[in-house]
N, C-alpha and C positions, 0 to 999 in steps of 0.2 A: 695648565692646566684651570688659573685663572678664571682664563679670557673662557674657558671651553662653561663654566662654570656660571659665569654672567650671560653669557649667550642661553643657556637650560633656562634660566630664572626667567629671563625676555620672553620665552618660548609658554612657557609655564603665566605669564599675566597675558600673553594673547590667547592664549587657551582659557582664560575669566574670559575675558571682552566679548569671546564669541558665544557664552555657554547662553546665553539670552535665547540668541535666535537657532542653536543647536537644539536646545529641548523642545522651542516649538515644532520643528522640522522632525525630532524624534516621536515627540506626541504623535504628531499626524501621522508617522510611518506605524507608530505600535496599534495605531484603531482599527486602519486600513488590513496593514497586513495579520492582525487577529480577529479581526471580523471576515477573512477568508480562511485561516485556520482553523476557525470553530466552524465552518460553515460547510467546509471541502470537504468531509465525509461522507455530506448527506447526497453533494453532488454526483459523488462517483457513485456511490449504492445506494442510495438511498436508505428505504426500510429493511428490504431486504436483497439477495443477488437472484433467486428466482421466486419466481410469486407458485401459487399453489396450481395445480395443473386440475383445468375443469375438463371432464373427459362424458362425453356422450355416450349413451349405454343404450342399445335397439334389441329389445329382447323378443322372444316369440310373443305371440298372443295370451299363451298357455304356459305363461314363462314363471312360474311361482316357484319351483323349486329351482329355474335357474337364480332368479332372486334371493334366496334364500343361501345360497351359495354364495354369490358375489357378495351379499351381505359379512358373509364372515371374510372375505377378503375385505371390506372395508373396515373391518374391527380391527385391524392388524396398525399399530403406530406405525410401522414402517411407511404401509400404504396410505395410512388416515391422512398422514401429517405431510403428503405431499400431495396426493389427490382427490379429486372430491366429482362424486359420480353423480349424475343427472340422466332419470329414465326419458329417453324419446322415443317416438314413432322415428321411422326410417325418414319421411320427409322433411321431417322438422331439424332430425341429427344432422340430415344435407345441409338443411339453408346454415344450423347453425354451423359447419364446418365452415360454410362458404363465409360467412360475414367473421369468421374470426371467433366465435363465442365459445365454439369448443377446439381444445388445444389435438384430440383425434374421434375418431370414433369407433366404439366397438360393437360388431355388431355377432349377438349370439345365436348360433342356431339353435333353431326347435329341441332339437336331441341331444342336446349339451349334455346334460345329467346324465340321461341313459346312456348318452356314449361313454362315458366316462366308466360307468361302472359295467358295460358288456365290452370295454375293452377298443371298441372301433376309436376314439380318441378323435371326432371331429372340432378340428384346431376353430380358434374365434377369428374373425376377422377384423385386424386390425387397420383404420383407414385414417392415414396422415394427410395433411394440408399440403399443396405441391410447396410452400415458401415455409417447412418449418423451422420454428426458432430455439432457443434454449431450452424450455419445457419439455416440448416437443422428441427434445434430444434426451430428454432426463427420462422421461417415462417411455421412450424407446430401451433404454438400458435396466429401465425397472422391469420389461415386459421378457427382454432377452433373458435375464437371470432366471424368472418364473420359468419361463420355458425348457431352458436349462436343469434348473429343480425339478420338475416333472418329468423331462426327460428320462431323468437319472434315478427318478422313484419309480417309475415305470419298466426301466429296463429289469432293475433289480425286482423288481417283484414280477414279471415276467420270466427271470431269469431262473428264481425259482420255484414258477411253477412248474419248468420244462424239467428241474433236477429232479423234483418229486415224481414226477410220471417218469420218468427215465428209470428210476431208482425202482418202481414199482410200487406208489407210494402214492395212488388219486383221490384219499381220503383225508391227506394231509395238507390239498391243497386249499383249503378253506380255511385253518384256521393259520398257515402258514401266511396268508394272504392278509391275513385280519393281524397277525405280529407284526407284520412288515408295513401295513396301513397306518398302525399304531406309531410303529418309531419314527416315520415318515413324517408323520402328522407332529408328533411330537418336537423332531426338530423343526420342521416349520413353521409351527405354531408359537418357537420361543427365539427366533433368526434373529428379533432384537440382538441379543446379547451378542452376534458373532460382527454386529457391526461398532466401529470405534467412531469417535465423533474428534472430529478435527477442524477447528479454524481456520480457515485460511483466506489471507488479507495480503490487496498489495502492497501493504505497506511491513509486511512479514513481520517481524516479533513486537512489533508496536500497534495499538491502535490508530487509526486514521485520522483523531483529532491531535493524538499525538505526533504523527507523521509531517504532517502541516505545518503543528505546532513550533517543530523544529527546523523545518524551511523557511516558514515565515523567520524565526529566528535568526537564521544565515542571513536571508536578504535583508532582516532588521541592519543587520550588524554592516554588512555591504551598502548598504543604500547612505548607511548614516553619512558615510563620506560626503555626501551632496551637498548637506543643510551645514556642514562644516569645510566647505570649497571654501571660504575665506579663508582660515586658518591654513589649511594644508597646500592651496597654491604655492607653487614653487616662489622660491625669492627673487626679484628681478638679480638681471647677470650684476648691475652695479652695487646692489648691497652684497651680494656672491662676495666678489672680489675682496667690498671691504673685511668681510670676516675671515677671507685668505690671507688676505695684508696682516690680518689681526693675531694668527696661527689657531683659526681654526677649521681644520682639513675638512675635507667630502664626510671621514667618516665619524667626527665629531657633529657636523653638521645635520648628519643624518639620523646620528643618536640620538642627540635633542628635540629633533621634530617627529622622531617615531614613537619615544616617550611622552611626547606631550599627546599623542595620536593617540596613543593605547590608552592614558588618562581620560581622554572624551570617550572612547568607546566603551571604557571597562565603568567609568560612573554609569552609562546608559544601561551597559549591559545587568549590571548590578539593582540597576532600580527597575527593569523587566522581570529580573529573577526573582527578586523580593516576592515582586505582587504575583506574579506566576506562586510562590512558595503560601503566600499570605490567602491566593483564593482556593489552596487545596488541590490545584492542577502537578504541580511539580513535589517529589520530594526529593532534594538534594542528598546524596553521598558524597563523602569525599571526590569519587571519580566523576560525578555529576559538577562540580567546580571547578574542579581542575579542567574538565572537557571546556567548559564555558571561558576560565581563565587564559588557556591556550586558542582557542578559536578567538577570542579578541585579540590576543599577541600576533596570529597568524591574518586575520583581514585587516587589522593597522596596518602590517607591512606592504600587504597587497594596495591597500589605497594608495598609500602613499608612492608606491612604485608606478602607478598607474599615472598621478598626480606630477609626479618628477618626468615620466616619458611622456604624457602628454603637452607638458608647458607650459602649459596654461589654466585657468579655473574652468574655463568654459568647455575646453576640451576635457580637459579632464571627468567633468560631470556627465557629458555625453557617452565616452571611456565606458566609464563605470557605471552609471544605467544600463546603457545597451548588453555591458560587459555582464552584470549581474543578472539580469535577464535571461543570454542565452547558457551561461554556466548553469544557473537554475534549473533552465531545462533538460537541459543533458546529463546533469545531473539523477533530474527525477523529482524534483523540488516541487514542478508544475504538475506536471502530471509520472504517475507514479514509473517506475522505472521499466515494470513487468509488461506496459501498455509499450513500451517503446522497442522499436525495432533494433534489433542484435545489435545492428557496428554502430549505432548512437548508443546503446547501454556499455559499447567496449571503449571509448572515445571519454564517456560518462563519469565513466568508473576513477577517472585523472583528472576529472575539472577539481579546482580550488574547494568550491562548494560541495562536491562529492565529498571530501574527505574532512571535511567541516561537517555535515550529515551525521557521516559515520560514528564517527567521535561525542557529539551529542549523543545519537543513538542508545549507548551503552552506559546513559544516563536512567533510560528507562529499559533497556533490556537487556543481555547477555554483550558488556564492550566486545569490540572488535580488534583483532591481534594488532597491537603496533600502531591502533588511530592516535594515541594522545603522541605517540614520539613520530609522525605524520606529521601533525599538524607544527609540531618544534623545527623540525626538519624544513617542512612549507616556508615557513617564519622566515628563518634564518635565510633561504634562499632569494626572499624578495626584499628583503633587508640587504643584500649585498648586491642586488642587482639593483638597487634606489643605491649605495654607495656609487655603482661603477659609471647610473647616468649622472648623478652629480658630478665624479672625476670628469666624464666627458664634455658636460655643458660646462666647466670653467673654463 
């Protein structure tokens, strides 16, 4: 035991010697990954997901009545917030549609209002471009919904008219139509109350900035193994044999090196977390602190295993860098998982980086079931694998 404590003290002294180089590398990583996290949300979404839809309206020469009816349509919040109507002649409208100025054209017939009143119901012709985008798809959904609502309303009015006539009350038709028109208009005019508002994000329950902040923090911890390569590189065979002769086995050696690595990563993580709290970006709870601590334990175990498996500092740096990037991609840390193929998402959810991100996400949203336990198990597995590699190399 005394020999182990001496060896542990020696490893901690080595940590102190590499701290200046380690902090320099950590600072560079913080600036780089912090910039990526802050700008990623804008790069993914920009200011909004779907722009306002510009629609060209072709009205008949004597279209004052039609213009008033369409003005009522524009006044509805659920339409005006999405659509912008521009009144044009036929040639200008076709040219604007071809040039991409309009997402569609609405050709209003000359007898539009009269046909609504007399029951002819001549439809408005809607012309979409050959290659319609997202905005055109939204407009198509709106027009299909409007046509369905209008069809139901008209069917109800016609059915009521037939019922009055069949029962010998033709004088009641006008009153029934007036009552039904009032009921349907009240329903249509207040339809904003039938819509719920739900924000859908590729990042799930957290904002894009928080999502990429979590991803950047995980990448930060994993890549911290690079500036610490001088310390985390495996001991030489001669030194390892000497420790073995002094009674320091693979388990004790791995334990000392592991806790020294935890000290490095934990110190850097504490500084970054404190800075985030001071800037108001994070409001850590007890769960958040536990998630950060367990993430450091898991990252340190994985980094130490990679270096022991690689056998040298240069090989360990290469494996660690490319492994961290690939894991981050598969786990949705670079591109959100919703944009990845299903097969990639299945593999990515079992990546160590994904387990770390799930646990840290719980600091901003509802914690994932067993997220902290999975991190603890991950740290134990990588630590035992490191012990196994050290025993093999003895």
